[in-house]
Phi, psi and omega in degrees: 000139181297152182210147182292343180300331180289340180274340186293315177300320181295322176297324179294317181298315178300318181297316179295319181298321182273358180056044180249131181276321180224138180234129176248122178266147178296330179242137178271119177293145183286163174268128183266140176286146184282333182215153180198140177265008182278137184299326185269000185297321179297321180290321179294322176296326177298314180296318179296314181290321191253339183223031184300320182288332177287308190283346174266356177290138176294349178272350184295316177304322178296314178298317183293316182291313186289321181292325179293318176298315183292314187279339175282327183280326190298317179298322180286331172298320176297318178299323180291323181285328180285327176059229185286001173292343175243074189299331182297329181261320180302331177308330182269003177297130185285312178246082182298337180276352180238116178238133179291142176269173176298321179296322178293317179298313181301318182294323179288314180296322177297323178296320179295316178297316182301311180302321183283323180285324183273327188239304191299302184296318175299321179298314182297316179301318179291325178299321179301335182283342184242336181266142177294158177296147181284132170245116185273147181288152181282336183264141177280160175282162170279161178301321180292322178295319178296318184290312183291310183292321182294318175297319180296321176297316180292322178292320181294313180296321179299320179294314180299312183290326176303310181296316177300312184297313179306314182293319181292335176272345181263347184248112188300320183292314178300317178300313183295316189270339185244316193251343187296333180300331181283340181259029180299326187243138179284329176256107183290160177215169193302315179293342179290349180305315184251025167281087189229156174277162178305311179304319180293316179302316182297318180298311182296318179295323179298313178293320182293332176270327184279320187298314177298332181289315182296324184270001180056046181283144174296148177306319178302318177295321180294323178294316179302317179298318179300312182297312184297314177297326180290315179302314180296321178296318177294316179299325176300334186255001191289334180083012178237130176267072187286143181292340179258015176290157184300326178297339177263332182282325177277127187284173170068014180063034180289333179252141177283316179065197184298321180301315179295314183287328177297321176298321181298321179288337174273319175243086189296351181261033181213164173051065187275335185291140184280329187235299190265169188251350192291325182292322178294326178289321183291323184260011176069021182256009175278132176235126177291148180302146180188180183281132176242130185254345183291149185277334187226132178276120178257148178291134182227135175279000000 
């Protein structure tokens, strides 16, 4: 098992070579345990030993979130551009008569980049001036902790966003000034996932950062939740009802997936939950996927 003791002789040699008597690091490296029966401990030790300054950076969650969005969306953007040139995949397109153009994709992706450059990165930079440096734990979480805490974080976020989403569709001013930008297109596509207004982005970011703290999630669990939630969000917007989608792999219709959210973009007063389907079922806002023929989506109370 990896140990910090292996780093001490190397640090001493470097100190002598530089003729430095005392070295103070801006970040305090954690103390590593010599042994652990946790399955994820070797992986966690690898991150701590080799990438500590990256994963402890306040910019790391932003990098992780945006890169997950980019690499999850890119394959489906290519499929959209190829269209019926790939009939085996195009067959699963929900609204086959509506295909995103290169200009639509550039606009949606450009909005996401703009939000991060103009708001997210400056906000994180400002935060570093007031918040203490992150000190990561030396012990990895158990697999059970990752699964239970991760599911709890997804369920909590799903509940928060359902209520927020419902209110913003029922209040004309809130819809117009905060959420309408996300409904620019009746047929969603992968880059459209983060086509958000700044107020909506602030809300999502607030919950995404607060929920793991409330649930006392391990940083590794938080990173897993980030990747999974971004993937689920992108999958909701791809516009393809793929047979290997999570909504088909998870039994009992627990997840809405792309069909449910595609229907929401066609019928905006339905299917408000981002991931799961239980709140829409309980409150009668669930609409099963089907053909929609109207040409224009009207705001509906």
